[in-house]
ZANU-800711 format. One record per residue (C-alpha): residue number from 1; y, x negated, z negated. Coordinates in nm, 4 decimals. Example, Ala and Ser with C-alpha at 12.3 -4.5 7.8 and 13.67 -1.06 7.14 Angstrom:
<1,<-0.4500,-1.2300,-0.7800>>,
<2,<-0.1060,-1.3670,-0.7140>>,
This chain:
<1,<-11.5309,11.9577,-25.7374>>,
<2,<-11.6395,11.9037,-26.1057>>,
<3,<-11.4278,11.7143,-26.3348>>,
<4,<-11.7057,11.5398,-26.5120>>,
<5,<-11.9870,11.6527,-26.7621>>,
<6,<-11.7811,11.9759,-26.8477>>,
<7,<-11.8332,12.0949,-26.4981>>,
<8,<-11.4823,12.2470,-26.4732>>,
<9,<-11.3791,12.3021,-26.1262>>,
<10,<-11.0606,12.2018,-25.9293>>,
<11,<-10.8817,12.5374,-26.0209>>,
<12,<-10.8553,12.4366,-26.3828>>,
<13,<-10.6958,12.0995,-26.3207>>,
<14,<-10.3312,12.0687,-26.3963>>,
<15,<-10.0735,12.0224,-26.1068>>,
<16,<-10.0179,11.6795,-26.2371>>,
<17,<-10.3648,11.5900,-26.2384>>,
<18,<-10.4118,11.7250,-25.8853>>,
<19,<-10.1271,11.4889,-25.7876>>,
<20,<-10.2890,11.1995,-25.9528>>,
<21,<-10.6062,11.2607,-25.7685>>,
<22,<-10.4225,11.2709,-25.4155>>,
<23,<-10.2165,10.9411,-25.5093>>,
<24,<-10.5277,10.7715,-25.6316>>,
<25,<-10.7413,10.8674,-25.3131>>,
<26,<-10.4463,10.7260,-25.0940>>,
<27,<-10.4890,10.3950,-25.2921>>,
<28,<-10.8516,10.3851,-25.2150>>,
<29,<-10.8176,10.4819,-24.8343>>,
<30,<-10.5294,10.1927,-24.8183>>,
<31,<-10.7666,9.9564,-24.9831>>,
<32,<-11.0338,10.0452,-24.7471>>,
<33,<-10.8051,9.9777,-24.4481>>,
<34,<-10.6674,9.6658,-24.5732>>,
<35,<-11.0258,9.5069,-24.6462>>,
<36,<-11.1150,9.6057,-24.2933>>,
<37,<-10.8251,9.3760,-24.1920>>,
<38,<-10.9558,9.0860,-24.4039>>,
<39,<-10.7046,9.1258,-24.6874>>,
<40,<-10.9198,9.1172,-25.0321>>,
<41,<-10.6517,9.0300,-25.2624>>,
<42,<-10.6626,9.3772,-25.4288>>,
<43,<-11.0429,9.3146,-25.4423>>,
<44,<-11.0324,9.0185,-25.6351>>,
<45,<-10.7752,9.1787,-25.8590>>,
<46,<-11.0090,9.4699,-25.9176>>,
<47,<-11.2955,9.2473,-26.0312>>,
<48,<-11.3669,9.1518,-26.3917>>,
<49,<-11.2074,8.8152,-26.5045>>,
<50,<-11.5264,8.6361,-26.5314>>,
<51,<-11.5941,8.7217,-26.1525>>,
<52,<-11.2476,8.6245,-26.0603>>,
<53,<-11.3118,8.2945,-26.2110>>,
<54,<-11.6471,8.2402,-26.0289>>,
<55,<-11.4809,8.3369,-25.6879>>,
<56,<-11.2193,8.0675,-25.7460>>,
<57,<-11.0266,8.0335,-25.4354>>,
<58,<-11.2904,8.1797,-25.2039>>,
<59,<-11.1325,8.5048,-25.0974>>,
<60,<-11.2966,8.5460,-24.7176>>,
<61,<-11.5661,8.8064,-24.6813>>,
<62,<-11.7865,8.8883,-24.3907>>,
<63,<-11.7019,9.1720,-24.1545>>,
<64,<-12.0185,9.3418,-24.2590>>,
<65,<-11.9376,9.3266,-24.6312>>,
<66,<-11.5802,9.4489,-24.5520>>,
<67,<-11.7131,9.7374,-24.3775>>,
<68,<-11.9430,9.8253,-24.6619>>,
<69,<-11.6864,9.7961,-24.9155>>,
<70,<-11.4579,10.0261,-24.7128>>,
<71,<-11.7305,10.2769,-24.6639>>,
<72,<-11.7938,10.2688,-25.0293>>,
<73,<-11.4194,10.3410,-25.1073>>,
<74,<-11.3963,10.6302,-24.8625>>,
<75,<-11.7247,10.7827,-24.9751>>,
<76,<-11.6234,10.7534,-25.3389>>,
<77,<-11.6461,11.0895,-25.5437>>,
<78,<-11.4138,11.1753,-25.8385>>,
<79,<-11.6387,11.2336,-26.1552>>,
<80,<-11.3611,11.2455,-26.4345>>,
<81,<-10.9853,11.3022,-26.3771>>,
<82,<-10.6707,11.2648,-26.5853>>,
<83,<-10.3252,11.2132,-26.5261>>,
<84,<-10.3173,10.8347,-26.5421>>,
<85,<-10.6951,10.7315,-26.4813>>,
<86,<-10.9589,10.8682,-26.2552>>,
<87,<-11.3225,10.7757,-26.2664>>,
<88,<-11.5101,10.7378,-25.9211>>,
<89,<-11.8935,10.6889,-25.8405>>,
<90,<-12.0051,10.5712,-25.4925>>,
<91,<-12.3036,10.3860,-25.3267>>,
<92,<-12.2548,10.0032,-25.2785>>,
<93,<-12.5225,9.7734,-25.1717>>,
<94,<-12.7656,10.0562,-25.1963>>,
<95,<-12.6904,10.1428,-25.5543>>,
<96,<-12.4936,10.3753,-25.7472>>,
<97,<-12.1743,10.2017,-25.8423>>,
<98,<-11.8851,10.3274,-26.0759>>,
<99,<-11.5255,10.2134,-26.0883>>,
<100,<-11.1811,10.3590,-26.1693>>,
<101,<-10.8307,10.3826,-26.0624>>,
<102,<-10.5423,10.3687,-26.3064>>,
<103,<-10.1613,10.4306,-26.2957>>,
<104,<-9.9462,10.1558,-26.4495>>,
<105,<-9.5710,10.1662,-26.4102>>,
<106,<-9.6203,10.4316,-26.1642>>,
<107,<-9.8358,10.2444,-25.9204>>,
<108,<-10.2049,10.3039,-25.8929>>,
<109,<-10.4658,9.9992,-25.9095>>,
<110,<-10.8284,9.9977,-25.8486>>,
<111,<-11.0407,9.8633,-26.1321>>,
<112,<-11.3804,9.7513,-26.1680>>,
<113,<-11.4964,9.7572,-25.8059>>,
């Protein structure tokens, strides 16, 4: 799988980066599972501050939206990978969508979904 514009392959990635990809992918799968169960707290945290303000206390989403979000997370493809940040692209609501995961204090977070 390419690592971005350079077109490097998985074989050129360091073991640390490969581990980061695995850990980040685990976070995406866990997030997909939790949103399908109705827990959207991580989703609100992953949104830009101005969107969080617009949402206010509204944290409920429909089952259809939850399923679409979960599928977008599971289908996300790594486009650029580093030890502490991984950029993804996916299709969400019929359009290309980019977001990333970042490791802070040894824990991965989804940002910009």
